[in-house]
VEXVONU-615698 format. One record per residue: residue number from 1; residue in three letters; x, y, z of N, C-alpha, C in turn. Coordinates in steps of 0.001 Angstrom, whole numbers, plus 500000, padded with zeros to 6 digits. Layout:
REM residues N
SITE   n res    nxx    nyy    nzz   caxx   cayy   cazz    cxx    cyy    czz
SITE NUM ALA      X      Y      Z      X      Y      Z      X      Y      Z
...
REM end
This chain:
REM residues 268
SITE   n res    nxx    nyy    nzz   caxx   cayy   cazz    cxx    cyy    czz
SITE   1 MET 500828 498815 499875 499812 500036 499955 500832 501230 500039
SITE   2 PRO 500852 502297 499295 501400 503540 498980 501400 504186 500521
SITE   3 PRO 502587 504874 500526 502708 505658 502037 501528 506761 502092
SITE   4 ALA 500988 507222 503008 500359 508290 503049 500661 509432 502286
SITE   5 GLY 501845 509858 502668 502500 511105 501783 502332 510741 500347
SITE   6 MET 502558 509604 499901 502563 509484 498574 501219 509737 497742
SITE   7 LEU 499820 509115 498505 498716 509415 498239 498349 510773 498614
SITE   8 PHE 498805 511459 499371 498581 512942 499680 499165 513898 498274
SITE   9 SER 500357 513469 497906 500967 514126 496503 500139 514049 495648
SITE  10 TYR 499367 512575 495041 498606 512641 494080 497089 513532 494568
SITE  11 LEU 496696 513358 495654 495332 513876 495747 495247 515428 496206
SITE  12 GLN 496356 515940 496686 496201 517370 497081 495212 518147 496158
SITE  13 ILE 495237 518264 494841 494464 519025 494315 492970 518818 494355
SITE  14 PRO 492603 517560 494212 491128 517092 494434 490547 517512 495809
SITE  15 MET 491694 517450 497014 491295 517689 498380 491199 519039 498547
SITE  16 ILE 491880 520060 497736 491805 521430 497784 490338 521732 497244
SITE  17 ILE 489852 521148 496412 488555 521436 495688 487354 520938 496601
SITE  18 LEU 487678 519615 496958 486659 518867 497806 486282 519383 499225
SITE  19 VAL 487350 519802 499860 487174 520238 501324 486113 521614 501308
SITE  20 PRO 486450 522717 500418 485292 523963 500345 483969 523209 500142
SITE  21 MET 483812 522287 498947 482700 522067 498657 481743 521434 499839
SITE  22 ILE 482429 520569 500406 482119 519584 501677 481399 520661 502628
SITE  23 SER 482312 521784 503041 482107 522684 504163 480776 523543 503848
SITE  24 ALA 480663 523843 502313 479635 524532 502029 478477 523918 501904
SITE  25 PHE 478553 522406 501957 477234 521636 501895 476916 521411 503251
SITE  26 ILE 477776 521339 504234 477348 521503 505713 477030 522814 506343
SITE  27 PHE 477715 523764 506069 477462 524957 506712 476591 525963 505922
SITE  28 GLY 476475 525628 504583 475645 526240 503857 476657 527685 503547
SITE  29 PRO 476108 528602 502627 477035 530025 502447 477119 530726 503569
SITE  30 GLY 478227 531003 503635 478714 532159 504769 480095 531991 505420
SITE  31 ILE 480690 532471 506305 481824 532949 506778 482519 531358 507176
SITE  32 LEU 481726 530514 507671 482122 529355 508301 482486 528311 506988
SITE  33 SER 481786 528545 505954 481930 527579 504623 483244 528110 503975
SITE  34 ILE 483623 529223 504102 485161 529653 503732 486370 529299 505084
SITE  35 GLY 485776 529835 506092 486986 529498 507038 487318 528201 507557
SITE  36 VAL 486183 527336 507611 486646 526150 507993 487329 525385 507146
SITE  37 PRO 487193 525387 505742 488300 524896 504865 489676 525487 504885
SITE  38 LEU 489841 526809 505191 491119 527201 505028 491761 526908 506436
SITE  39 VAL 491191 526752 507479 491586 526365 508560 492122 524858 508438
SITE  40 VAL 491356 524016 507896 491448 522495 507568 492976 522286 506720
SITE  41 ILE 492804 523276 505596 493858 522952 504922 495267 523453 505409
SITE  42 GLY 495114 524683 506042 496085 524976 506613 496846 524107 507611
SITE  43 LEU 496046 523305 508496 496771 522691 509245 497221 521287 508683
SITE  44 ILE 496583 520833 507607 497279 519637 506661 498512 520002 506317
SITE  45 ILE 498627 521456 505666 499967 521696 504967 500798 521814 506103
SITE  46 TYR 500567 522724 507265 501688 522606 508521 502273 521069 508921
SITE  47 LYS 501162 520486 508899 501202 519026 509661 502345 518426 508542
SITE  48 GLY 502256 518506 507388 503000 517812 506502 504244 518420 505943
SITE  49 VAL 504173 519713 506028 505406 520572 505272 506427 520904 506535
SITE  50 ALA 505846 521188 507667 506698 521786 508451 507024 520956 509869
SITE  51 THR 506062 519778 509978 506413 519051 511025 507441 517947 510599
SITE  52 PRO 508684 517718 511332 509584 516852 511123 509002 515136 511116
SITE  53 ARG 508190 514965 512213 507595 513617 512600 506354 513425 511735
SITE  54 SER 506109 513570 510234 505001 513427 509707 505470 513066 508287
SITE  55 SER 504662 512201 507739 504727 511611 506507 503108 511892 505804
SITE  56 LEU 502726 512909 506111 501300 513227 505668 501378 513562 504184
SITE  57 ILE 502365 514594 503864 502374 514934 502582 503645 514291 501738
SITE  58 VAL 504739 513820 502458 505967 513556 501882 506451 512236 502600
SITE  59 PRO 506561 511372 501973 507105 509963 502898 508532 510463 503627
SITE  60 THR 508415 510482 505123 509673 510927 505639 509946 509826 506755
SITE  61 THR 511364 509970 506978 511987 508949 508225 512432 509706 509210
SITE  62 TRP 511979 509723 510432 512555 510354 511642 512775 509592 512912
SITE  63 HIS 512826 507952 512664 513417 507088 513719 513501 505783 513306
SITE  64 GLY 514335 505290 514015 514525 503939 513538 514079 502771 514274
SITE  65 ASP 514460 501861 514807 513865 500436 515213 513589 500684 516596
SITE  66 ARG 512512 500534 517246 512104 501269 518546 512611 499990 519736
SITE  67 THR 512853 498621 519034 512930 497498 519895 514314 497339 520192
SITE  68 GLY 515325 498118 519498 516836 497768 519741 517513 498755 521065
SITE  69 ASN 518678 498729 521129 519279 499916 522019 520338 500922 521318
SITE  70 SER 519591 501173 520197 520734 502423 519467 519825 503555 519053
SITE  71 VAL 520462 504720 519047 520029 505812 518750 521015 506745 517668
SITE  72 ASN 520490 507580 517272 521627 508343 516328 521643 509749 516625
SITE  73 LEU 522878 510320 516838 523049 511889 516819 523384 512216 515384
SITE  74 SER 522792 513138 514947 523223 513647 513705 523295 515332 513943
SITE  75 PHE 524376 515638 513109 524883 517190 513309 524714 517775 511842
SITE  76 ASP 524162 518897 511984 523725 519869 510582 524511 520827 510448
SITE  77 ASP 524454 521494 509268 525249 522504 508790 526641 522852 508894
SITE  78 GLY 527498 521805 509217 528811 521741 509108 529236 521485 507609
SITE  79 PRO 530504 521240 507541 531585 520971 508744 531988 522436 508945
SITE  80 ASP 532303 522415 510262 532864 523879 510736 534070 523824 511370
SITE  81 PRO 535103 524680 510827 536451 524557 511253 536818 524639 512757
SITE  82 ASP 536002 525061 513552 536242 525151 514937 535592 524187 515556
SITE  83 ARG 534048 523860 515220 533066 523267 516180 533339 521677 515710
SITE  84 THR 533358 521325 514379 533276 519949 513909 534408 519212 514462
SITE  85 PRO 535801 519754 514416 537197 519122 515027 537010 518651 516361
SITE  86 ARG 536175 519470 517216 535876 519165 518672 535108 518316 518982
SITE  87 ILE 533939 518342 518129 532886 517228 518200 533354 515879 517696
SITE  88 LEU 534283 515748 516716 534939 514723 516358 535582 514017 517285
SITE  89 GLU 536351 514755 518010 537231 514322 519022 536372 513660 520258
SITE  90 ILE 535517 514444 520609 534666 514098 521811 533967 512451 521474
SITE  91 LEU 533384 512445 520107 532808 511221 519659 533800 510203 519734
SITE  92 ARG 534948 510620 519426 536029 509383 519205 536433 508983 520695
SITE  93 GLU 536448 509938 521657 536644 509417 523298 535694 508747 523899
SITE  94 HIS 534300 508903 523196 533487 508170 524049 533056 506770 523113
SITE  95 GLY 533729 506425 521939 533325 505309 520971 532033 505577 520211
SITE  96 ALA 531584 506753 520102 530263 507096 519454 530402 507244 517911
SITE  97 HIS 529642 506888 517311 529429 507117 515758 528241 507914 515722
SITE  98 ALA 528296 508745 514457 527245 509984 514188 527160 510068 512764
SITE  99 THR 526044 510977 512309 525831 511349 511024 525739 512932 511042
SITE 100 PHE 526650 513221 509855 526845 514702 509598 526094 514981 508563
SITE 101 PHE 525287 515780 508447 524364 516366 507085 525053 517600 506831
SITE 102 VAL 525829 517489 505755 526861 518721 505483 526073 519639 504437
SITE 103 ILE 526280 520795 504802 526061 521692 503402 527193 521428 502358
SITE 104 GLY 527076 521684 501188 527850 520906 500116 528910 522171 500028
SITE 105 ARG 528729 523598 500199 529678 524514 500079 530604 524555 501171
SITE 106 HIS 530300 523967 502330 531324 524056 503475 532074 522671 503321
SITE 107 ALA 531330 521500 502915 532487 520370 502854 533483 520797 501582
SITE 108 ILE 533133 521447 500579 534268 521753 499584 535226 522401 500235
SITE 109 LYS 534633 523297 501278 536016 524343 501934 536852 523508 502714
SITE 110 HIS 536545 522349 503431 536956 521578 504528 536860 520227 504345
SITE 111 PRO 537731 519749 503030 537769 518451 502708 538504 517563 503751
SITE 112 GLU 539261 518064 504556 540163 517548 505778 538891 516793 506669
SITE 113 LEU 537941 517570 506862 536900 517171 507920 536186 516353 507598
SITE 114 ILE 535828 516399 506331 535028 514932 505647 536021 513815 505642
SITE 115 ARG 537097 514037 505265 538074 512732 505425 537873 512197 506863
SITE 116 LYS 538352 512929 507907 538287 512614 509409 536946 511870 509680
SITE 117 MET 535794 512635 509320 534589 511938 509519 534326 510239 509232
SITE 118 LEU 534949 510105 508050 535042 508771 507308 536028 508029 508062
SITE 119 GLU 537248 508716 508493 538389 507634 509032 537794 507311 510404
SITE 120 ASP 536874 508091 510997 536258 507719 512354 535031 507079 512499
SITE 121 GLY 534773 506414 511401 533554 505590 511093 532024 506455 511016
SITE 122 HIS 532106 507680 510841 530974 508576 510954 530368 508418 509439
SITE 123 GLU 528936 508865 509298 528573 508860 507877 528418 510545 507592
SITE 124 VAL 528565 510745 506421 528126 511962 505758 526926 511941 504940
SITE 125 ALA 526305 513040 505058 525206 512898 504156 524766 514295 503739
SITE 126 ASN 523691 514444 502909 523114 515767 502142 522236 516727 502972
SITE 127 HIS 522868 517908 503013 521919 518987 503584 521716 520041 502650
SITE 128 SER 522024 519683 501520 521835 520526 500311 522936 521137 500043
SITE 129 MET 523207 522070 498650 524386 522548 498461 524759 523905 499258
SITE 130 ASP 523689 524705 499227 523915 526079 499940 523012 526134 501120
SITE 131 HIS 522151 525577 501425 521030 525601 502618 520304 526983 502556
SITE 132 PRO 519694 527055 501295 518790 528186 501407 517361 527951 502249
SITE 133 ARG 517105 528787 503145 516132 528678 503949 514658 528755 503307
SITE 134 THR 514747 529165 502249 513474 529261 501591 513329 528329 500358
SITE 135 LEU 514300 527147 500448 514338 526218 499444 512959 525484 499128
SITE 136 ASN 512246 525390 500356 510854 524689 500058 509882 525310 499327
SITE 137 PHE 510143 526737 499074 509233 527195 498271 509767 527985 496884
SITE 138 ALA 510700 527337 496538 511731 527414 495286 510905 526388 494052
SITE 139 PHE 511069 527064 492900 510656 526263 491735 511624 525021 491612
SITE 140 HIS 510786 524251 490923 511584 522701 490857 512931 522636 490343
SITE 141 GLY 513267 523761 489366 514669 523658 488884 515888 523972 490219
SITE 142 ARG 515427 525149 490924 516321 525254 491935 516313 524509 493026
SITE 143 MET 515299 523805 493329 515226 522528 494243 516293 521495 493720
SITE 144 LEU 515913 521234 492689 516687 520005 491880 518170 520263 491837
SITE 145 ASP 518595 521584 491712 520152 522149 491685 520525 521898 493186
SITE 146 GLN 520036 522280 493966 520516 522113 495619 520579 520885 495848
SITE 147 VAL 519359 519974 495859 519466 518532 496216 520808 517679 495440
SITE 148 SER 520945 518036 493918 521556 517141 493186 523076 517368 493394
SITE 149 ARG 523504 518917 493506 524956 519351 493894 525266 518706 495125
SITE 150 GLY 524441 519226 495850 524816 518700 497400 525232 517059 497397
SITE 151 ALA 524093 516369 496797 524404 514938 496743 525853 514537 496041
SITE 152 GLU 525880 515123 494840 527072 514801 494160 528448 515113 494824
SITE 153 THR 528248 516364 495608 529475 516632 496232 529836 515715 497666
SITE 154 VAL 529023 515136 498145 528981 514121 499150 529289 512922 498495
SITE 155 MET 528832 512454 497396 529264 511383 496795 530837 511461 496278
SITE 156 GLU 531057 512456 495854 532486 512624 495214 533505 512680 496400
SITE 157 MET 533188 513369 497500 534165 513338 498661 534322 512211 499567
SITE 158 THR 533198 511398 499413 533153 510114 500190 533675 509005 499294
SITE 159 ASP 533604 509225 498164 533977 507863 497112 532984 506974 497095
SITE 160 VAL 531714 507138 497144 530714 506174 497180 529713 506497 495891
SITE 161 GLU 529080 505520 495535 528075 505518 494207 526664 505623 494944
SITE 162 HIS 526549 505340 496198 524943 505114 496429 524416 506749 496839
SITE 163 GLU 523303 507029 496584 522722 508256 497109 522921 508437 498624
SITE 164 PRO 523340 509644 498926 523342 509818 500360 522017 510109 501099
SITE 165 LEU 521702 509828 502135 520528 510442 502728 520196 511957 502614
SITE 166 TYR 519114 512529 502772 518960 513951 502558 518120 514511 503687
SITE 167 ARG 518587 515400 504042 517662 516174 505048 517599 517705 504751
SITE 168 PRO 516480 518044 504542 516102 519374 503760 516387 520436 504848
SITE 169 PRO 516938 521686 504218 517108 522625 505165 515947 523130 505802
SITE 170 VAL 515867 523319 507230 514756 523608 508240 513904 522449 508316
SITE 171 GLY 514043 521387 507621 513304 520223 507861 512222 520341 507058
SITE 172 LEU 512051 521190 506025 510673 521592 505381 510806 520599 504144
SITE 173 ARG 509515 520157 503830 509217 519182 502503 508008 519834 501987
SITE 174 ASN 507764 519065 500625 506671 519275 499799 506687 518193 498691
SITE 175 PRO 505670 518288 497970 505674 517282 497031 506705 517151 495799
SITE 176 THR 506846 518536 495549 508032 519020 494334 509450 518321 494873
SITE 177 LEU 509694 518287 496234 511120 517541 496840 510850 516140 496623
SITE 178 TRP 509702 515379 497235 509563 514168 497106 509817 513417 495660
SITE 179 ARG 509108 514305 494747 509240 513653 493302 510804 513823 492908
SITE 180 ILE 511539 514756 493289 512883 514886 492908 513667 513754 493574
SITE 181 LEU 513455 513601 494803 514332 512448 495827 513871 511172 495081
SITE 182 ARG 512520 511082 494972 512122 509638 494564 512835 509238 493132
SITE 183 GLN 513286 510065 492154 513802 510152 490854 515097 509582 491141
SITE 184 ARG 515845 510231 492348 517121 510185 492641 517563 508703 493471
SITE 185 GLY 516321 508277 493955 516427 507295 494806 517119 507175 495965
SITE 186 CYS 516582 508726 496667 517125 509330 497924 515930 509192 498964
SITE 187 GLN 516342 509062 500172 515514 508802 501405 515704 510257 502264
SITE 188 ILE 514465 510685 502700 514283 511927 503459 514401 511628 504772
SITE 189 VAL 515476 511984 505612 515385 511915 507046 515360 513131 507635
SITE 190 THR 514496 513297 508582 514300 514393 509540 514947 513948 511174
SITE 191 TRP 513960 514219 511942 514485 513825 513554 513218 513589 514250
SITE 192 SER 513498 512925 515262 512425 512701 516319 512618 513687 517639
SITE 193 ILE 513908 514106 517874 514251 515015 518782 515249 516243 518409
SITE 194 SER 514646 517452 518738 515447 518501 518454 516180 518960 519671
SITE 195 SER 517466 519104 519623 518174 519638 520707 517894 520997 521207
SITE 196 ARG 517308 521670 520067 517478 523369 520162 518513 523873 520595
SITE 197 ASP 519672 523519 520073 520933 524131 520407 520972 525591 520004
SITE 198 ARG 520254 526202 519467 520275 527619 518870 519479 528317 519988
SITE 199 HIS 518754 527595 520923 518047 528196 521803 518097 528120 523279
SITE 200 ILE 519069 527256 523474 519387 526793 524764 520735 526930 525062
SITE 201 ASN 521205 527626 526324 522491 527903 526497 522981 527580 527868
SITE 202 ASP 522454 526394 528537 522588 525825 529763 522989 524541 529471
SITE 203 GLU 524034 524116 529733 524472 522614 529526 523578 521608 530165
SITE 204 GLN 523132 521695 531447 522232 520825 532143 520800 520705 531443
SITE 205 ARG 520474 521939 531050 519031 521804 530408 519241 521324 529203
SITE 206 TYR 520070 521655 528276 520331 520979 527178 520460 519419 527293
SITE 207 ILE 521056 518835 528184 521138 517355 528189 519639 516810 528714
SITE 208 GLU 519426 517354 529785 517838 517011 530058 516806 517055 529319
SITE 209 ARG 516948 517839 528405 515778 518212 527082 515950 516699 526369
SITE 210 ILE 517049 516404 526060 517147 515121 525213 516690 513914 526017
SITE 211 ILE 517628 513761 527263 517520 512595 528122 515997 512128 528486
SITE 212 LYS 515143 513330 528613 514004 512984 529280 512941 512532 528048
SITE 213 ARG 513417 512737 526735 512573 512357 525548 513364 511076 524903
SITE 214 VAL 514323 510707 525070 515162 509827 524184 514472 508212 524351
SITE 215 GLN 514408 507617 523427 514131 506306 523366 514881 505621 522409
SITE 216 PRO 514993 504176 522314 515656 503389 521426 515100 503844 519854
SITE 217 GLY 515945 503933 518933 515305 504468 517630 515427 505686 517499
SITE 218 ASP 515652 506587 518248 515748 508173 518246 516541 508473 517298
SITE 219 ILE 516287 509847 516596 517306 510487 515547 517371 511745 516336
SITE 220 VAL 518403 512355 516834 518517 513492 517749 519183 514607 516864
SITE 221 MET 518695 516031 516508 519108 516700 515673 519908 517903 516263
SITE 222 MET 521020 517985 516015 521954 518822 516735 522697 519657 515529
SITE 223 HIS 523511 520567 516121 524385 521447 515028 525880 521214 515269
SITE 224 ASP 526653 521288 514195 527903 521749 514357 528511 522575 513394
SITE 225 GLY 527720 523206 512825 527893 524430 512014 526800 525278 511875
SITE 226 SER 526963 526323 510833 525764 527264 510495 525656 527659 508986
SITE 227 ASP 524325 527876 508675 524478 528170 507452 524732 529708 507045
SITE 228 GLY 525216 530444 507825 525837 531872 507965 526957 531832 508024
SITE 229 PRO 527591 533199 508355 529018 533339 508579 529478 532853 509956
SITE 230 LEU 528694 532632 510984 529154 532457 512213 529350 530747 512422
SITE 231 SER 529871 530427 513570 530193 529009 513849 528928 528347 514466
SITE 232 GLY 529131 527186 514420 527865 526392 514845 527531 526903 516595
SITE 233 PRO 526434 526438 517309 526543 526917 518386 527750 525859 519589
SITE 234 GLU 528052 526821 520486 529122 526340 521283 528548 525385 522248
SITE 235 ILE 527311 525678 522482 526562 524416 523682 526691 523126 523115
SITE 236 THR 526461 522762 521946 526661 521628 521472 528037 520902 521702
SITE 237 VAL 529200 521520 521616 530436 521168 521845 530618 520988 523482
SITE 238 ARG 530259 521770 524288 529946 521588 525833 529380 520760 526333
SITE 239 ALA 528181 520413 525812 527189 519683 526306 527262 518069 525989
SITE 240 LEU 528210 517884 524763 528132 516586 524142 528797 515638 525009
SITE 241 PRO 529887 515670 525889 530580 514802 526714 529390 514067 527673
SITE 242 GLY 528743 515232 528450 527602 514738 529328 526561 513789 528725
SITE 243 LEU 526113 514480 527439 525119 513663 527067 525619 512243 526562
SITE 244 LEU 526662 512134 526208 527328 510912 525647 527171 509927 526786
SITE 245 GLN 527741 510520 527877 527690 509818 529266 526205 509135 529780
SITE 246 ARG 525447 510000 529644 523959 509606 530026 523215 508580 529201
SITE 247 LEU 523584 509012 527863 523204 507863 526777 523765 506445 527236
SITE 248 THR 525022 506350 527283 525957 505147 527517 525284 504707 529175
SITE 249 GLY 524918 505280 530033 524250 504984 531253 523005 504256 531058
SITE 250 MET 522406 504906 530164 521006 504303 529729 520859 503042 529127
SITE 251 GLY 522445 502577 528893 522350 501555 527544 522308 501613 526107
SITE 252 LEU 522449 503070 525861 522000 503289 524352 523345 503481 523874
SITE 253 GLU 523414 502852 522506 524531 503096 521682 524503 503920 520306
SITE 254 CYS 525401 504845 520149 525367 506009 519211 525690 505122 518181
SITE 255 VAL 525013 505173 517004 525189 504786 515433 524986 505762 514621
SITE 256 THR 525507 505441 513311 524966 506296 512254 523779 506018 511947
SITE 257 CYS 523102 507211 511376 521772 506884 510839 521218 505995 509859
SITE 258 SER 522230 505382 508910 522077 504350 508223 522085 503348 508855
SITE 259 GLN 522861 503009 509701 522859 501835 510614 521677 501583 511525
SITE 260 LEU 521049 502906 512028 519994 502850 513022 518781 502319 511955
SITE 261 LEU 518776 502727 510752 517768 502269 509783 517948 500910 509048
SITE 262 GLY 518929 500601 509334 519431 499120 508768 519402 499210 507085
SITE 263 ILE 520067 500400 506711 520219 500811 505219 521330 499917 504870
SITE 264 ARG 522704 500540 505415 523959 500020 505118 524765 500209 506343
SITE 265 SER 526052 499715 506141 527008 499729 507127 527642 501086 507441
SITE 266 ALA 528552 501237 508278 528835 502624 508459 530348 502747 507777
SITE 267 ASP 530801 502105 507005 532104 502132 506370 531868 503177 505234
SITE 268 HIS 530644 503444 504757 530781 504364 503705 529127 504682 503916
REM end
């Protein structure tokens, strides 16, 4: 049976037509017959486009096997020449593996960090070429360019032939993106827990936010870089050792996203 997101992608235009018709039939002519459809359609779009844990509009993966003992720490917007090496060192000290959703233009500037990720057994994935925050509202050509150049950069720098996992900028998805990724044979991965590391500056609060929510199979979204001129959030580096200790104490192993999802081994 096709995923809900796949069905919605095909049915979105009939639904936009049918919802107002049904509303008019129920409420008759008036404000309600206009307002109710707008609210319903708005909620559906918000749920499917802006919510990371939803496949309503686009087939999306945000967690792995809930019956095991593994979780994934994923780092977005890098590599960053200051934050990323320190994060790699902390991960190495704790025997943890992670997935780095890199921005293509950053990866090209810092190939030595991509090599280090691979040497340490981490996974390198695609977070678009330039991380335009409005990419979800762009035309097909621009979206295809950002996805394709980001993927090809990762594939070339990691010397692999398979399509890397893709995480869209800001986590936004739409049917156009789904069609592009389906043609490329690529999987969308968002997250089940956001660290909110751009909004939290207290180490204990940062750690507790994740620990009180985490369970086997979770994908935790963090940042080692930035889509702008500044470095990634310092709190991620400061809190990571304590977070890894707590996860280990809970019997949870940090693996790459592909390992968590059972897609492929961590060697590439």
